mmCIF file of the N, C-alpha and C atoms, coordinates in Angstrom:
data_MODEL
# 
_entry.id   MODEL 
# 
loop_
_atom_site.group_PDB 
_atom_site.id 
_atom_site.type_symbol 
_atom_site.label_atom_id 
_atom_site.label_alt_id 
_atom_site.label_comp_id 
_atom_site.label_asym_id 
_atom_site.label_entity_id 
_atom_site.label_seq_id 
_atom_site.pdbx_PDB_ins_code 
_atom_site.Cartn_x 
_atom_site.Cartn_y 
_atom_site.Cartn_z 
_atom_site.occupancy 
_atom_site.B_iso_or_equiv 
_atom_site.pdbx_formal_charge 
_atom_site.auth_seq_id 
_atom_site.auth_comp_id 
_atom_site.auth_asym_id 
_atom_site.auth_atom_id 
_atom_site.pdbx_PDB_model_num 
ATOM 1   N N  . UNK A 1 1  ? -17.627 -41.484 44.115 1.00 0.00 ? 1  UNK A N  1 
ATOM 2   C CA . UNK A 1 1  ? -17.949 -40.989 42.805 1.00 0.00 ? 1  UNK A CA 1 
ATOM 3   C C  . UNK A 1 1  ? -17.718 -39.476 42.787 1.00 0.00 ? 1  UNK A C  1 
ATOM 4   N N  . UNK A 1 2  ? -17.146 -39.021 41.712 1.00 0.00 ? 2  UNK A N  1 
ATOM 5   C CA . UNK A 1 2  ? -16.909 -37.594 41.518 1.00 0.00 ? 2  UNK A CA 1 
ATOM 6   C C  . UNK A 1 2  ? -18.056 -36.976 40.729 1.00 0.00 ? 2  UNK A C  1 
ATOM 7   N N  . UNK A 1 3  ? -18.145 -35.676 40.793 1.00 0.00 ? 3  UNK A N  1 
ATOM 8   C CA . UNK A 1 3  ? -19.174 -34.975 40.020 1.00 0.00 ? 3  UNK A CA 1 
ATOM 9   C C  . UNK A 1 3  ? -19.041 -35.295 38.534 1.00 0.00 ? 3  UNK A C  1 
ATOM 10  N N  . UNK A 1 4  ? -17.814 -35.339 38.039 1.00 0.00 ? 4  UNK A N  1 
ATOM 11  C CA . UNK A 1 4  ? -17.608 -35.597 36.613 1.00 0.00 ? 4  UNK A CA 1 
ATOM 12  C C  . UNK A 1 4  ? -18.146 -36.963 36.207 1.00 0.00 ? 4  UNK A C  1 
ATOM 13  N N  . UNK A 1 5  ? -17.997 -37.962 37.068 1.00 0.00 ? 5  UNK A N  1 
ATOM 14  C CA . UNK A 1 5  ? -18.514 -39.291 36.748 1.00 0.00 ? 5  UNK A CA 1 
ATOM 15  C C  . UNK A 1 5  ? -20.044 -39.283 36.743 1.00 0.00 ? 5  UNK A C  1 
ATOM 16  N N  . UNK A 1 6  ? -20.633 -38.577 37.681 1.00 0.00 ? 6  UNK A N  1 
ATOM 17  C CA . UNK A 1 6  ? -22.093 -38.455 37.699 1.00 0.00 ? 6  UNK A CA 1 
ATOM 18  C C  . UNK A 1 6  ? -22.589 -37.867 36.382 1.00 0.00 ? 6  UNK A C  1 
ATOM 19  N N  . UNK A 1 7  ? -21.977 -36.769 35.944 1.00 0.00 ? 7  UNK A N  1 
ATOM 20  C CA . UNK A 1 7  ? -22.413 -36.123 34.707 1.00 0.00 ? 7  UNK A CA 1 
ATOM 21  C C  . UNK A 1 7  ? -22.150 -37.007 33.490 1.00 0.00 ? 7  UNK A C  1 
ATOM 22  N N  . UNK A 1 8  ? -21.061 -37.758 33.494 1.00 0.00 ? 8  UNK A N  1 
ATOM 23  C CA . UNK A 1 8  ? -20.797 -38.688 32.386 1.00 0.00 ? 8  UNK A CA 1 
ATOM 24  C C  . UNK A 1 8  ? -21.886 -39.744 32.300 1.00 0.00 ? 8  UNK A C  1 
ATOM 25  N N  . UNK A 1 9  ? -22.275 -40.282 33.440 1.00 0.00 ? 9  UNK A N  1 
ATOM 26  C CA . UNK A 1 9  ? -23.334 -41.296 33.461 1.00 0.00 ? 9  UNK A CA 1 
ATOM 27  C C  . UNK A 1 9  ? -24.669 -40.708 33.016 1.00 0.00 ? 9  UNK A C  1 
ATOM 28  N N  . UNK A 1 10 ? -24.961 -39.515 33.475 1.00 0.00 ? 10 UNK A N  1 
ATOM 29  C CA . UNK A 1 10 ? -26.220 -38.883 33.077 1.00 0.00 ? 10 UNK A CA 1 
ATOM 30  C C  . UNK A 1 10 ? -26.218 -38.588 31.581 1.00 0.00 ? 10 UNK A C  1 
ATOM 31  N N  . UNK A 1 11 ? -25.094 -38.112 31.056 1.00 0.00 ? 11 UNK A N  1 
ATOM 32  C CA . UNK A 1 11 ? -24.985 -37.877 29.612 1.00 0.00 ? 11 UNK A CA 1 
ATOM 33  C C  . UNK A 1 11 ? -25.196 -39.176 28.836 1.00 0.00 ? 11 UNK A C  1 
ATOM 34  N N  . UNK A 1 12 ? -24.655 -40.256 29.345 1.00 0.00 ? 12 UNK A N  1 
ATOM 35  C CA . UNK A 1 12 ? -24.765 -41.553 28.679 1.00 0.00 ? 12 UNK A CA 1 
ATOM 36  C C  . UNK A 1 12 ? -26.228 -42.000 28.590 1.00 0.00 ? 12 UNK A C  1 
ATOM 37  N N  . UNK A 1 13 ? -26.984 -41.777 29.635 1.00 0.00 ? 13 UNK A N  1 
ATOM 38  C CA . UNK A 1 13 ? -28.350 -42.284 29.680 1.00 0.00 ? 13 UNK A CA 1 
ATOM 39  C C  . UNK A 1 13 ? -29.400 -41.298 29.181 1.00 0.00 ? 13 UNK A C  1 
ATOM 40  N N  . UNK A 1 14 ? -29.111 -40.015 29.265 1.00 0.00 ? 14 UNK A N  1 
ATOM 41  C CA . UNK A 1 14 ? -30.096 -39.009 28.863 1.00 0.00 ? 14 UNK A CA 1 
ATOM 42  C C  . UNK A 1 14 ? -29.670 -38.215 27.631 1.00 0.00 ? 14 UNK A C  1 
ATOM 43  N N  . UNK A 1 15 ? -28.415 -38.319 27.269 1.00 0.00 ? 15 UNK A N  1 
ATOM 44  C CA . UNK A 1 15 ? -27.888 -37.527 26.168 1.00 0.00 ? 15 UNK A CA 1 
ATOM 45  C C  . UNK A 1 15 ? -27.259 -36.253 26.690 1.00 0.00 ? 15 UNK A C  1 
ATOM 46  N N  . UNK A 1 16 ? -26.168 -35.873 26.059 1.00 0.00 ? 16 UNK A N  1 
ATOM 47  C CA . UNK A 1 16 ? -25.409 -34.709 26.523 1.00 0.00 ? 16 UNK A CA 1 
ATOM 48  C C  . UNK A 1 16 ? -26.233 -33.425 26.471 1.00 0.00 ? 16 UNK A C  1 
ATOM 49  N N  . UNK A 1 17 ? -27.125 -33.323 25.507 1.00 0.00 ? 17 UNK A N  1 
ATOM 50  C CA . UNK A 1 17 ? -27.921 -32.107 25.376 1.00 0.00 ? 17 UNK A CA 1 
ATOM 51  C C  . UNK A 1 17 ? -29.081 -32.022 26.347 1.00 0.00 ? 17 UNK A C  1 
ATOM 52  N N  . UNK A 1 18 ? -29.504 -33.153 26.889 1.00 0.00 ? 18 UNK A N  1 
ATOM 53  C CA . UNK A 1 18 ? -30.691 -33.168 27.737 1.00 0.00 ? 18 UNK A CA 1 
ATOM 54  C C  . UNK A 1 18 ? -30.385 -33.381 29.218 1.00 0.00 ? 18 UNK A C  1 
ATOM 55  N N  . UNK A 1 19 ? -29.254 -33.960 29.547 1.00 0.00 ? 19 UNK A N  1 
ATOM 56  C CA . UNK A 1 19 ? -28.979 -34.323 30.938 1.00 0.00 ? 19 UNK A CA 1 
ATOM 57  C C  . UNK A 1 19 ? -28.979 -33.118 31.875 1.00 0.00 ? 19 UNK A C  1 
ATOM 58  N N  . UNK A 1 20 ? -28.441 -32.003 31.434 1.00 0.00 ? 20 UNK A N  1 
ATOM 59  C CA . UNK A 1 20 ? -28.405 -30.808 32.304 1.00 0.00 ? 20 UNK A CA 1 
ATOM 60  C C  . UNK A 1 20 ? -29.797 -30.204 32.469 1.00 0.00 ? 20 UNK A C  1 
ATOM 61  N N  . UNK A 1 21 ? -30.584 -30.238 31.417 1.00 0.00 ? 21 UNK A N  1 
ATOM 62  C CA . UNK A 1 21 ? -31.959 -29.748 31.500 1.00 0.00 ? 21 UNK A CA 1 
ATOM 63  C C  . UNK A 1 21 ? -32.747 -30.610 32.486 1.00 0.00 ? 21 UNK A C  1 
ATOM 64  N N  . UNK A 1 22 ? -32.623 -31.925 32.340 1.00 0.00 ? 22 UNK A N  1 
ATOM 65  C CA . UNK A 1 22 ? -33.304 -32.868 33.227 1.00 0.00 ? 22 UNK A CA 1 
ATOM 66  C C  . UNK A 1 22 ? -32.866 -32.637 34.665 1.00 0.00 ? 22 UNK A C  1 
ATOM 67  N N  . UNK A 1 23 ? -31.574 -32.448 34.874 1.00 0.00 ? 23 UNK A N  1 
ATOM 68  C CA . UNK A 1 23 ? -31.019 -32.237 36.217 1.00 0.00 ? 23 UNK A CA 1 
ATOM 69  C C  . UNK A 1 23 ? -31.539 -30.955 36.850 1.00 0.00 ? 23 UNK A C  1 
ATOM 70  N N  . UNK A 1 24 ? -31.878 -29.975 36.040 1.00 0.00 ? 24 UNK A N  1 
ATOM 71  C CA . UNK A 1 24 ? -32.387 -28.699 36.549 1.00 0.00 ? 24 UNK A CA 1 
ATOM 72  C C  . UNK A 1 24 ? -33.899 -28.698 36.761 1.00 0.00 ? 24 UNK A C  1 
ATOM 73  N N  . UNK A 1 25 ? -34.615 -29.644 36.126 1.00 0.00 ? 25 UNK A N  1 
ATOM 74  C CA . UNK A 1 25 ? -36.070 -29.584 36.155 1.00 0.00 ? 25 UNK A CA 1 
ATOM 75  C C  . UNK A 1 25 ? -36.758 -30.751 36.850 1.00 0.00 ? 25 UNK A C  1 
ATOM 76  N N  . UNK A 1 26 ? -36.145 -31.922 36.852 1.00 0.00 ? 26 UNK A N  1 
ATOM 77  C CA . UNK A 1 26 ? -36.790 -33.113 37.411 1.00 0.00 ? 26 UNK A CA 1 
ATOM 78  C C  . UNK A 1 26 ? -36.617 -33.155 38.930 1.00 0.00 ? 26 UNK A C  1 
ATOM 79  N N  . UNK A 1 27 ? -37.704 -33.060 39.659 1.00 0.00 ? 27 UNK A N  1 
ATOM 80  C CA . UNK A 1 27 ? -37.666 -33.108 41.123 1.00 0.00 ? 27 UNK A CA 1 
ATOM 81  C C  . UNK A 1 27 ? -37.742 -34.570 41.553 1.00 0.00 ? 27 UNK A C  1 
ATOM 82  N N  . UNK A 1 28 ? -36.823 -34.971 42.414 1.00 0.00 ? 28 UNK A N  1 
ATOM 83  C CA . UNK A 1 28 ? -36.756 -36.360 42.870 1.00 0.00 ? 28 UNK A CA 1 
ATOM 84  C C  . UNK A 1 28 ? -37.046 -36.440 44.362 1.00 0.00 ? 28 UNK A C  1 
ATOM 85  N N  . UNK A 1 29 ? -38.022 -37.249 44.704 1.00 0.00 ? 29 UNK A N  1 
ATOM 86  C CA . UNK A 1 29 ? -38.373 -37.442 46.102 1.00 0.00 ? 29 UNK A CA 1 
ATOM 87  C C  . UNK A 1 29 ? -37.223 -37.996 46.915 1.00 0.00 ? 29 UNK A C  1 
ATOM 88  N N  . UNK A 1 30 ? -36.411 -38.844 46.279 1.00 0.00 ? 30 UNK A N  1 
ATOM 89  C CA . UNK A 1 30 ? -35.260 -39.450 46.964 1.00 0.00 ? 30 UNK A CA 1 
ATOM 90  C C  . UNK A 1 30 ? -34.217 -38.415 47.364 1.00 0.00 ? 30 UNK A C  1 
ATOM 91  N N  . UNK A 1 31 ? -34.315 -37.244 46.761 1.00 0.00 ? 31 UNK A N  1 
ATOM 92  C CA . UNK A 1 31 ? -33.381 -36.158 47.080 1.00 0.00 ? 31 UNK A CA 1 
ATOM 93  C C  . UNK A 1 31 ? -34.062 -35.084 47.923 1.00 0.00 ? 31 UNK A C  1 
ATOM 94  N N  . UNK A 1 32 ? -35.097 -35.479 48.623 1.00 0.00 ? 32 UNK A N  1 
ATOM 95  C CA . UNK A 1 32 ? -35.797 -34.530 49.487 1.00 0.00 ? 32 UNK A CA 1 
ATOM 96  C C  . UNK A 1 32 ? -36.620 -33.516 48.728 1.00 0.00 ? 32 UNK A C  1 
ATOM 97  N N  . UNK A 1 33 ? -37.119 -33.915 47.565 1.00 0.00 ? 33 UNK A N  1 
ATOM 98  C CA . UNK A 1 33 ? -37.931 -32.994 46.781 1.00 0.00 ? 33 UNK A CA 1 
ATOM 99  C C  . UNK A 1 33 ? -37.112 -31.950 46.053 1.00 0.00 ? 33 UNK A C  1 
ATOM 100 N N  . UNK A 1 34 ? -35.863 -32.281 45.790 1.00 0.00 ? 34 UNK A N  1 
ATOM 101 C CA . UNK A 1 34 ? -34.971 -31.362 45.077 1.00 0.00 ? 34 UNK A CA 1 
ATOM 102 C C  . UNK A 1 34 ? -34.624 -31.927 43.708 1.00 0.00 ? 34 UNK A C  1 
ATOM 103 N N  . UNK A 1 35 ? -34.133 -31.065 42.861 1.00 0.00 ? 35 UNK A N  1 
ATOM 104 C CA . UNK A 1 35 ? -33.585 -31.510 41.586 1.00 0.00 ? 35 UNK A CA 1 
ATOM 105 C C  . UNK A 1 35 ? -32.154 -31.999 41.804 1.00 0.00 ? 35 UNK A C  1 
ATOM 106 N N  . UNK A 1 36 ? -31.600 -32.630 40.795 1.00 0.00 ? 36 UNK A N  1 
ATOM 107 C CA . UNK A 1 36 ? -30.200 -33.056 40.865 1.00 0.00 ? 36 UNK A CA 1 
ATOM 108 C C  . UNK A 1 36 ? -29.302 -31.853 41.130 1.00 0.00 ? 36 UNK A C  1 
ATOM 109 N N  . UNK A 1 37 ? -29.514 -30.794 40.399 1.00 0.00 ? 37 UNK A N  1 
ATOM 110 C CA . UNK A 1 37 ? -28.678 -29.596 40.558 1.00 0.00 ? 37 UNK A CA 1 
ATOM 111 C C  . UNK A 1 37 ? -28.792 -29.005 41.957 1.00 0.00 ? 37 UNK A C  1 
ATOM 112 N N  . UNK A 1 38 ? -30.016 -28.923 42.468 1.00 0.00 ? 38 UNK A N  1 
ATOM 113 C CA . UNK A 1 38 ? -30.211 -28.399 43.817 1.00 0.00 ? 38 UNK A CA 1 
ATOM 114 C C  . UNK A 1 38 ? -29.537 -29.279 44.863 1.00 0.00 ? 38 UNK A C  1 
ATOM 115 N N  . UNK A 1 39 ? -29.664 -30.591 44.691 1.00 0.00 ? 39 UNK A N  1 
ATOM 116 C CA . UNK A 1 39 ? -29.049 -31.513 45.648 1.00 0.00 ? 39 UNK A CA 1 
ATOM 117 C C  . UNK A 1 39 ? -27.533 -31.377 45.643 1.00 0.00 ? 39 UNK A C  1 
ATOM 118 N N  . UNK A 1 40 ? -26.951 -31.302 44.464 1.00 0.00 ? 40 UNK A N  1 
ATOM 119 C CA . UNK A 1 40 ? -25.493 -31.151 44.381 1.00 0.00 ? 40 UNK A CA 1 
ATOM 120 C C  . UNK A 1 40 ? -25.052 -29.825 44.995 1.00 0.00 ? 40 UNK A C  1 
ATOM 121 N N  . UNK A 1 41 ? -25.790 -28.759 44.703 1.00 0.00 ? 41 UNK A N  1 
ATOM 122 C CA . UNK A 1 41 ? -25.471 -27.442 45.276 1.00 0.00 ? 41 UNK A CA 1 
ATOM 123 C C  . UNK A 1 41 ? -25.583 -27.445 46.800 1.00 0.00 ? 41 UNK A C  1 
ATOM 124 N N  . UNK A 1 42 ? -26.464 -28.294 47.332 1.00 0.00 ? 42 UNK A N  1 
ATOM 125 C CA . UNK A 1 42 ? -26.656 -28.384 48.780 1.00 0.00 ? 42 UNK A CA 1 
ATOM 126 C C  . UNK A 1 42 ? -25.635 -29.298 49.445 1.00 0.00 ? 42 UNK A C  1 
ATOM 127 N N  . UNK A 1 43 ? -24.751 -29.890 48.650 1.00 0.00 ? 43 UNK A N  1 
ATOM 128 C CA . UNK A 1 43 ? -23.694 -30.719 49.202 1.00 0.00 ? 43 UNK A CA 1 
ATOM 129 C C  . UNK A 1 43 ? -23.996 -32.204 49.288 1.00 0.00 ? 43 UNK A C  1 
ATOM 130 N N  . UNK A 1 44 ? -25.084 -32.640 48.655 1.00 0.00 ? 44 UNK A N  1 
ATOM 131 C CA . UNK A 1 44 ? -25.382 -34.074 48.631 1.00 0.00 ? 44 UNK A CA 1 
ATOM 132 C C  . UNK A 1 44 ? -24.317 -34.770 47.778 1.00 0.00 ? 44 UNK A C  1 
ATOM 133 N N  . UNK A 1 45 ? -23.825 -35.894 48.268 1.00 0.00 ? 45 UNK A N  1 
ATOM 134 C CA . UNK A 1 45 ? -22.759 -36.625 47.574 1.00 0.00 ? 45 UNK A CA 1 
ATOM 135 C C  . UNK A 1 45 ? -23.223 -37.090 46.201 1.00 0.00 ? 45 UNK A C  1 
ATOM 136 N N  . UNK A 1 46 ? -22.365 -36.969 45.180 1.00 0.00 ? 46 UNK A N  1 
ATOM 137 C CA . UNK A 1 46 ? -22.733 -37.424 43.842 1.00 0.00 ? 46 UNK A CA 1 
ATOM 138 C C  . UNK A 1 46 ? -23.199 -38.880 43.808 1.00 0.00 ? 46 UNK A C  1 
ATOM 139 N N  . UNK A 1 47 ? -22.631 -39.736 44.629 1.00 0.00 ? 47 UNK A N  1 
ATOM 140 C CA . UNK A 1 47 ? -23.045 -41.142 44.662 1.00 0.00 ? 47 UNK A CA 1 
ATOM 141 C C  . UNK A 1 47 ? -24.508 -41.256 45.107 1.00 0.00 ? 47 UNK A C  1 
ATOM 142 N N  . UNK A 1 48 ? -24.895 -40.475 46.085 1.00 0.00 ? 48 UNK A N  1 
ATOM 143 C CA . UNK A 1 48 ? -26.279 -40.468 46.559 1.00 0.00 ? 48 UNK A CA 1 
ATOM 144 C C  . UNK A 1 48 ? -27.205 -39.938 45.466 1.00 0.00 ? 48 UNK A C  1 
ATOM 145 N N  . UNK A 1 49 ? -26.770 -38.889 44.798 1.00 0.00 ? 49 UNK A N  1 
ATOM 146 C CA . UNK A 1 49 ? -27.556 -38.313 43.703 1.00 0.00 ? 49 UNK A CA 1 
ATOM 147 C C  . UNK A 1 49 ? -27.706 -39.336 42.589 1.00 0.00 ? 49 UNK A C  1 
ATOM 148 N N  . UNK A 1 50 ? -26.609 -40.026 42.229 1.00 0.00 ? 50 UNK A N  1 
ATOM 149 C CA . UNK A 1 50 ? -26.684 -41.016 41.167 1.00 0.00 ? 50 UNK A CA 1 
ATOM 150 C C  . UNK A 1 50 ? -27.661 -42.129 41.519 1.00 0.00 ? 50 UNK A C  1 
ATOM 151 N N  . UNK A 1 51 ? -27.671 -42.576 42.748 1.00 0.00 ? 51 UNK A N  1 
ATOM 152 C CA . UNK A 1 51 ? -28.623 -43.626 43.142 1.00 0.00 ? 51 UNK A CA 1 
ATOM 153 C C  . UNK A 1 51 ? -30.055 -43.172 42.932 1.00 0.00 ? 51 UNK A C  1 
ATOM 154 N N  . UNK A 1 52 ? -30.341 -41.911 43.241 1.00 0.00 ? 52 UNK A N  1 
ATOM 155 C CA . UNK A 1 52 ? -31.688 -41.374 43.032 1.00 0.00 ? 52 UNK A CA 1 
ATOM 156 C C  . UNK A 1 52 ? -32.012 -41.286 41.541 1.00 0.00 ? 52 UNK A C  1 
ATOM 157 N N  . UNK A 1 53 ? -31.050 -40.854 40.746 1.00 0.00 ? 53 UNK A N  1 
ATOM 158 C CA . UNK A 1 53 ? -31.237 -40.783 39.297 1.00 0.00 ? 53 UNK A CA 1 
ATOM 159 C C  . UNK A 1 53 ? -31.448 -42.187 38.739 1.00 0.00 ? 53 UNK A C  1 
ATOM 160 N N  . UNK A 1 54 ? -30.608 -43.113 39.158 1.00 0.00 ? 54 UNK A N  1 
ATOM 161 C CA . UNK A 1 54 ? -30.689 -44.511 38.710 1.00 0.00 ? 54 UNK A CA 1 
ATOM 162 C C  . UNK A 1 54 ? -32.086 -45.069 38.971 1.00 0.00 ? 54 UNK A C  1 
ATOM 163 N N  . UNK A 1 55 ? -32.594 -44.821 40.159 1.00 0.00 ? 55 UNK A N  1 
ATOM 164 C CA . UNK A 1 55 ? -33.917 -45.330 40.510 1.00 0.00 ? 55 UNK A CA 1 
ATOM 165 C C  . UNK A 1 55 ? -35.001 -44.631 39.694 1.00 0.00 ? 55 UNK A C  1 
ATOM 166 N N  . UNK A 1 56 ? -34.898 -43.338 39.538 1.00 0.00 ? 56 UNK A N  1 
ATOM 167 C CA . UNK A 1 56 ? -35.891 -42.581 38.796 1.00 0.00 ? 56 UNK A CA 1 
ATOM 168 C C  . UNK A 1 56 ? -35.968 -43.019 37.335 1.00 0.00 ? 56 UNK A C  1 
ATOM 169 N N  . UNK A 1 57 ? -34.817 -43.305 36.753 1.00 0.00 ? 57 UNK A N  1 
ATOM 170 C CA . UNK A 1 57 ? -34.772 -43.719 35.351 1.00 0.00 ? 57 UNK A CA 1 
ATOM 171 C C  . UNK A 1 57 ? -35.029 -45.206 35.166 1.00 0.00 ? 57 UNK A C  1 
ATOM 172 N N  . UNK A 1 58 ? -35.157 -45.930 36.272 1.00 0.00 ? 58 UNK A N  1 
ATOM 173 C CA . UNK A 1 58 ? -35.412 -47.374 36.238 1.00 0.00 ? 58 UNK A CA 1 
ATOM 174 C C  . UNK A 1 58 ? -34.345 -48.093 35.397 1.00 0.00 ? 58 UNK A C  1 
ATOM 175 N N  . UNK A 1 59 ? -33.088 -47.767 35.712 1.00 0.00 ? 59 UNK A N  1 
ATOM 176 C CA . UNK A 1 59 ? -31.968 -48.369 34.999 1.00 0.00 ? 59 UNK A CA 1 
ATOM 177 C C  . UNK A 1 59 ? -31.668 -49.770 35.545 1.00 0.00 ? 59 UNK A C  1 
ATOM 178 N N  . UNK A 1 60 ? -31.004 -50.607 34.764 1.00 0.00 ? 60 UNK A N  1 
ATOM 179 C CA . UNK A 1 60 ? -30.698 -51.953 35.224 1.00 0.00 ? 60 UNK A CA 1 
ATOM 180 C C  . UNK A 1 60 ? -29.698 -51.954 36.386 1.00 0.00 ? 60 UNK A C  1 
ATOM 181 N N  . UNK A 1 61 ? -29.715 -53.016 37.193 1.00 0.00 ? 61 UNK A N  1 
ATOM 182 C CA . UNK A 1 61 ? -28.788 -53.095 38.341 1.00 0.00 ? 61 UNK A CA 1 
ATOM 183 C C  . UNK A 1 61 ? -27.326 -52.917 37.949 1.00 0.00 ? 61 UNK A C  1 
ATOM 184 N N  . UNK A 1 62 ? -26.958 -53.321 36.770 1.00 0.00 ? 62 UNK A N  1 
ATOM 185 C CA . UNK A 1 62 ? -25.558 -53.209 36.338 1.00 0.00 ? 62 UNK A CA 1 
ATOM 186 C C  . UNK A 1 62 ? -25.096 -51.754 36.227 1.00 0.00 ? 62 UNK A C  1 
ATOM 187 N N  . UNK A 1 63 ? -26.027 -50.821 36.158 1.00 0.00 ? 63 UNK A N  1 
ATOM 188 C CA . UNK A 1 63 ? -25.691 -49.402 36.025 1.00 0.00 ? 63 UNK A CA 1 
ATOM 189 C C  . UNK A 1 63 ? -25.596 -48.704 37.376 1.00 0.00 ? 63 UNK A C  1 
ATOM 190 N N  . UNK A 1 64 ? -25.908 -49.414 38.440 1.00 0.00 ? 64 UNK A N  1 
ATOM 191 C CA . UNK A 1 64 ? -25.911 -48.789 39.755 1.00 0.00 ? 64 UNK A CA 1 
ATOM 192 C C  . UNK A 1 64 ? -24.515 -48.454 40.164 1.00 0.00 ? 64 UNK A C  1 
# 
């Protein structure tokens, strides 16, 4: 998964205006207590980040 696909998925589920705010503020335990933005900046793979987002948002299995 590329960064662009991660952001497209987040925009789809959170809205284009809110996804970046959420990514900067929501701390996820699955990402070691980091936000999405912090995890990406630290080099965590977008696929790993998406799995954490998917779980946090309690999305259906088809969205994984």
